[in-house]
N, C-alpha and C positions, 0 to 999 in steps of 0.2 A: 505495497500501500504507499510505504513512505516512496520509495522510488513510481508507484502513479506520482505523487502525490510533485515531487520535482520534475519529470518530465515534465508535465501542465504546466509547474511555474515556468520551468524551462524556456517550454514553448512561446509560454502568454510572452513573457520578455523580450522572443526573440521576432515576435510577433510583433512588440512596439517595437524593438527595433528598427526593423526590416520597411515599418509605415515611414519612422520617422527620417531612414534616411533616405525612400521614396519618396515622404513629402519636401526635404532638402533639393533630391536629386532633380523634382517636378521643376521646383521653388527655378533652380542655379541652372536648369535647361528653360525656363519661361527667358529666364537675366540674358542667356545665351542666341538665344533666338533673337529676340530686342534686339541689341549688338549687330546680331549678321546681319538684319532686313534692314538695319539703318546702312551701314556698311554696302551693303547691296547697293542703296537707292541711290547713291555716291556715281557708284557707276554708271547707270543709268541717266544720260547728257541731257536730255529731254526730263527729265526727274524735276534732279537737281537742278539743272536750271528752273522751273516752273515750280519750285519751290522756292527758291534766290526771290523772284520776278514778287511771287505771292509777298515774300516775310519784306522785302522794297515795297510794294505797293500798300501790304498793312501799317508801317512803319510811319509813311507819310497821310494815314489816312485820307486814303481816297475813296472816291463814293464806291460800293457795291459794282456797278457798271466798270466800270474802270479798271476795278479787281480782276471780273470774270476774265475780260478781253486780255487785259495786259497779260495774266496768268497763262489764257490760254493759247492764244498766239506765241510766247513765250515758247508756249510744248512745241508745237502744229511748225514754227521757222526752227525747231531741232528737228524734225521728225524729217520734215521735206530735206532740211540738208540732209537728214540719213539715207534720203529715198536717193536723192542727186547723184548722193556717192559710191552708194548698192549700183544704179546705172551704170556709171562712169567702170568702177569693176567689174560687172559683167560683159558688161560689151570691149574692153582689153582682155578678157580670159582666154576670147583666139588668139586674139593678134603672139603672147604669147609662146606659144606650143609652134603658130607661123611665121618667127621670127626665130626661132631656133630650127625649126626646116629650113631656114630661106639661107641663114645665113650659118647652118654648122655649129652652133653657142651649145650650149645645156649649164643647164647648175639649178638654184633651188630658188622660188619666191620667199624673201625674208619678212613672215609676214608680225609683229611682235608680239601682237594682240591672241596668234593661233601657236604661238610659244609660250606664253604665262597663261590663259588655258588650259593648254598641256597641263600644264605638272599642278595647278591650281586644286587638276578633275585626277589630277592620279596620287596626286601626294595628301593626305590630311592635312599634318603640322601645316604645310607648306595652303595650304586653301584660309584658314583660320589663323596664321598670321596678316597676309595676303587682307582681309576683312579688316583687320584690325588695327595697321600698320595705314590703310585707305580711310578707316574712321579717326583715330587719333592725330596723324600727322595735318589729316582738315584744321581739324581742330587748333591744331601747333601751328596752322599759319592764319587762320585767326587770330592769338594771341601775339606769333610775333608782328603781324600789320597792326599791331592794335597797341604793343609799344614801343614798334621798333622805328624808324625811319623809314621801310621800305614797306612804306602799304596798299600790296597786294595783295586779290585775291585770290586764286590761283582756280577755276570754275573749269576747265578742261577734261570731261567726266575719267574720256577713257586713257590717258594717258598719267591721270592723278592712281589708273587702278594698272597700268604696267610699270610705273618705279613701283607702285605699294607691291606686286611682284616679284620681280627683279630684287630685293632688298630680302623682300621673305624666302624666294631662294638662296639667294647671295650668305644667308644670314648658317638659315638651315645646310650649307653645304660647308661653312665651318664651322659646322657642330654646337656654335650657340643654342643656347636652349628655347624654347618656345617665348618664355615670360622677356629676357633681356633682344630678341630677334621682337618685340615686339616694341617697346620701350626704343632700343635700336635706332631699329627702321620707323617709327614714328618723328621719333627726333629728326633725322636726316630729312625725312620727306616735309617737314613740317618747312627744313630749312632751307631746300631744292623750294618747294615752293614759291617761295617767296620771295630767295634773291635771281632766279631764273626771268623775270618780268621785269625785273632792276634795273637788269644788265641791259636789255634790247632797248627798256626803255625811251630811253637819248635819238634809234634809232626809229622807231615809230614813232615816238613824238613829232621829227621831220617829213615822215608818211601821209599820217593822218591831219595833219598842222593843229592835233589839237590832243589835249593828255587827259581826256573819257576813255580811253580804254589801253587796256595793255597785252605781249603778248606771249599766251602761258600754251606751252609747248616744249616739252626733252628736249628740242631738234638752233634750241636756244643759241648755242654756242659754235655752231654750227652756219646756221645764221649771222650771225652777229659778227662775225670769219669774213664770212663772203660779200655782207657788206662794208667791212676795210678795206678790205680788195677792192672793189668796186669803189672806193674811193681814191683806191692810189694807183689804179692805172684809166678807173675813166673820169669824163669827163662831164659836170653837173651843165653842162649848157646846152648837150644835144644829149635832154632830156625823150628816152625811151616813148614816153604821151606826147611830145609835144613833136614826136615826129611827122615832115610832113608830106607827104600823099597824093601823086599826082590826082588830078578828078576821077581820071577814069578807074583808077585805086582807090577812091574813099572806099563804097564797103568791106578795105583790111579792118577801117576803123569800130567796125561792128564787128562788137564779141561774138556771135553765135557762127557771121560768117564765118572770120578769119580761123576759129577755131574749128567750124567744119572744115576748112580747104586746109588747114593743115594737117588735123586728121584724114582727111582720103585719100589726103596726095604720101601718106604716113603707110595706109591699110593699103592702099591698094600699089607699092610699091614689093613690098612684103608679100602681100597676099603673090601678084607675077615671079617672085625669087623663088617662094615658098611653092610653088606649083598649082595647077586645077586641081588633079590628085589628090592632095592634104584636106584641100579652107575648103572642097563638096564633102568631106569625109566630117568636118566637123558641121560642113552647114548644114548633116544633114539632110543632100540634091541641091538642095540650091546651088543657082551659077559663082563660082567663089569670085565672079567681079561685082554683082547685083551681095553676094552674102560682105563683101564687105565694104560698102558705099552705106550700106543700112548700119555694120557695125560702125562704122566712120562717124556717120551725123547722129547714130547711138552715143555715142560717147560725149558729142556735142550737147546734145539735148539733158544729155545727166549735167551739164557746167551748168548750163539755164538754170535747170531747175536746184539744185547748188548754190543760184547766188540768186536765187528767189526765197530762199528758205534761211537766207545770211539774213539777207535786209527785210525780215519778215523780224526775224529772232532780235537785230542790234537794235528794229524802230521800238522793240518792246521790253529789249531786257537794261540798253543806257540810263534811260530812267527811273527806269526801275531801286534798279540797284541803285542807284543817288540816296535813297532808304537811310538802306543798309549804312552806306558810306558816310550816314552824317550823324545814324544814330550807332552805332557797334562801332563801327572805325574811321573816324572822322576823318575823311581826305584819303580814303579807300579806290583804290582804280579795282575793276573786273581784267580777272589775263586769263585771256581769250583764243578757239582753236583759228589755227590761222585763216580760214577761209573770211573771215569778219574781214582782211585786208588783199582778197582778189578783186571789189569793186573800186580800192585808187588808185589800180595801175594795174588798166588790164595787156595792155601792150605789152609790159613786162609778163606780167603770166606767161604769159605764150613765150613767148622768146625765150622765159627762164625755161619751163618745158619744152620747147624745141629742142633747149642746145645742156637740156640735161638731158636729154638723151641720146644725145651725141658722143656728150661724158661717158655714158653709162658705157656704151657699144664701145668707145674708144679704150675706156679700163680693162672692158672684159679681155 
């Protein structure tokens, strides 16, 4: 009898202990879920910037109709921008295969997002560290912007995610514990996010003619180096945007036409060298020249969609951001993705794209 009583009491104690632990685990799991959800929000640029616009408009005490309109159009602008990017990539995919066949060059297409996504999905620790570095790194960025001379809030969500993933990968590979990896990674991420826009701002100021926005991208050092090389070898009097084109060629000033014509030439030349058989295997039997023509024009359409998204997005986010700048981080500037600068110099954009392709071919 004594043994039975002892076992019963032990079972009761064990049950109570299990219940307490389960309750603790559920509470802990809920907290982790909330943190992961917050971190995931920061990886979606449309949601992140929609929240930024909403917060900015609320801080300015705007009317409900302005809040709804500003938030919605900011999100739609980013989604339109993304749709344009997807259209561009879709129409460039077959070109890569054609180019390899035409010129006998093989290799890999380096895509940072794809590499980080693979690591995050395959290694649980890297996935967790990435989420928390992303979240806490953003908070460090805000704190540094509030209390340092560098008043920049980095808002390019996918770049923040890529950097957080790269830091998590590095610390995991070095054998640093998850906790210390998150702490060190968040501090590094926050510092980099506030310093990169500061490095490029003098150039951005010259390009845009104002100090309202900043450049938020991990390519900053390369872009700034290129700007100084251009300054050393270029001539300010020969601005690409002021190039005088003969009246008969005035259509080149239209971004849609100039992009289309350049891509048509590039695509058709590559298609001819690749040969009808290969191109038609990619096109599903469609004539290889027609297929190339449509893909070239599809690329141009993607650029136009992207630019429309940029205009809509900028038209809403800059006024909305003013609320955050005034209330939380006085004098702060939003550091945004590359496409926001496309409308300022469309000729330079096309020349840069064309010569970048030539440079990459020579490099390979």
